[in-house]
Structures are given as C-alpha cells and as structure tokens.
MARVEXVEX-810046 format. One record per residue (C-alpha): residue in one letter; x, y, z. Coordinates in steps of 0.2 Angstrom, whole numbers, plus 5000, padded with zeros to 4 digits. Layout:
% MARVEXVEX-810046
AXYZ ...
***
This chain:
% MARVEXVEX-810046
M500050005000 A500750174995 V500950305008 F500550485003 N502250575003 Y502250765002 E504050764996 N503750644981 R502150744976 H503150914977 R504550844967 R503350774954 A502550944953 T504251034951 I504750914937 V503050944928 N503251134930 R505051134923 Q504351034908 I502951154905 Q504251304906 G505451214895 D503951184882 L503451364883 F505251424880 G505251304865 V503551374859 K504151544860 A505751504850 E504651414837 V503551564835 E505051684834 R505751574820 A504151574811 Y503951754813 D505651794806 K505451674791 H503651724786 A503151894793 G503751994779 K502751904765 L501251894776 Y501252074779 K501352104760 Y499851984758 A498852064771 L499252234764 M498652184747 I496952124755 L496652274767 A497552414757 D497952494774 H499752474782 E499152484800 A497752354798 A498952244789 E500252254803 D498852214815 A498252064806 V499951984805 Q500352024824 R498651954829 V499051794821 F500751774829 V499951824846 K498651684844 M500051564839 M500951604855 K499351564865 M499151394856 G500651324866 N501251154862 S499851124849 I500851234837 L502051084835 Q500650994827 I500551114812 E501251024797 S501551184786 Y501851354794 D501751434776 G499951364773 Y499351384791 L499951564793 R499351624776 R497651554780 A497651634797 V498151804791 R496851794777 N495551754790 E496151894801 C496052014787 Y494251974783 E493851984801 I494552164801 I493552204786 K491952144794 K492352244810 H492752404802 I491252494796 R492352634790 F493352514779 R492852614763 G493652764770 L495252664773 V495352604756 D495152774748 E496552854759 L498152854750 S499652814761 S501452874758 M502052694758 P501752604742 I500652444743 I501552374727 E503352314726 D504552384715 L504252314698 G506152264696 K506652254679 K505152344672 E505352534671 S504052634680 N504052814687 E503352874703 D501752944694 E501352774686 R501652684703 K500452804712 V499152784698 L499252594699 E499152594718 G497652704717 A496852584705 I497252424715 K496552504731 K494852524722 L494752334719 S493852224731 P494852134744 K494551974736 E495152034719 R496752114727 E497051954736 V497051844720 L497951984710 H499351984723 M499551794723 K499551784704 V500651934700 Y501851954715 E501951774721 N501851684704 K500551564710 T499451464697 L497651484698 A497451304705 E498751344719 I497751504723 G496151404723 N496851284735 I497551414747 I495951514748 D494851364747 V493851414731 S493651334714 V494851374700 N493451454691 T493151574705 V494951624706 A495051644687 S493451754688 R494151864702 Y495851884692 R494951924676 Y493852054684 A495252134693 L496252144677 S494752214668 K494452344681 L496252394681 R496252414662 Q494652524663 M495352624677 L497052644669 G496352674652 C497252524644 K496552494627 C497552334622 E497952174630 G499852204630 E499752364640 D499452274657 E501252214656 H501852394657 Y501052404674 G501752244680 L500152144678 
***
C-alpha cells in the first residue's frame, strides 16, 4: 500500500512545472522562428487584401499572438506557410467585417506603396501611384487573387487551394480585377497590362 508522501508529490509537481516551462520556451522560440521566416510576406499579403498598412500589421501580429497562445499544439502544424497564410487571410476578413469605415480606409492614400518595385520593368513614381490607386479600388478578394498571381507567381489552381475556392472562381476574380484595372488605367489593348506589372 502506497503511503502519501508530500515530498514525492512536490518533486513530481516541480518536474512537471519545469517541463511546462521548457515547452513554453520551445513554443516561444518556434513562434519567433516562424515570425522571422514568414512575417514579411504575410504582411505584403495582408496589405494587398486590406489596402491599409496599420490594419495589415495588426492582422499579422494578431495571428502570431494567437499562435503563442496555442502552446504546444503549434508543434502539430504540418506547414507553417499554409497555416499562417490562411490565418492571416481569416484575420484580414475579420478586420474587414469589424470596420464599418473600411471604405474610408481603402480610399485613403498612404505614403508607403502597397505594390513592390516592379524590378526590371521601368515605371516612374506617377505610374506607381496611379496603379496603387487603381488596385486599392478593387475588392479585397480581387486584390488577394491579384497579389498571389502577380507577385507570388501562383497558378490559379494553387490560389484556389490556398483560399479554398474553385479554380473558376479564382479565374473570375483575376479576370475581373484585370478588367477593372484596364478600365481604370485606360488600357485599350491586352499588352498594356504588362507595362503596369500585371
């Protein structure tokens, strides 16, 4: 018959506490590694959906805060890339739902560009501002698809898998986005969208 021993119970509790603390430090390190690796591209993704720098930062930060709160269950995530993208996407759409004044945010022009440098393609600052203004007028779902297709070189099928919609829906959003951009930018022919990095 086992006799209750306070010292043994206290020692077991101490061992368990050390394991928990060690696990928490491991979780923190894992989240920090994920942040260092993924935060930049997640921010660009969120910015394209929200068209607002502060809101994009908030979305990304909220995801990593929630990830910290998950504790050891983050170790069960198979792909941080897929998980984090979906989490940021969900957070962006939550922000859109919560902000009644979102239309006002979309119309505001920020001094920071929402599009990346077009690299090899020549564009001056005026063209960049015109393109940014046009992109900001697209719906969040159209901006999201445009971002993944143009800036991340994803296929329509890959985009469909990421945002959990059919390839036809992705193709429609992309086609509508390009059509709206052509109309807003005054493009008359198919090749002109290449001039704007599309």
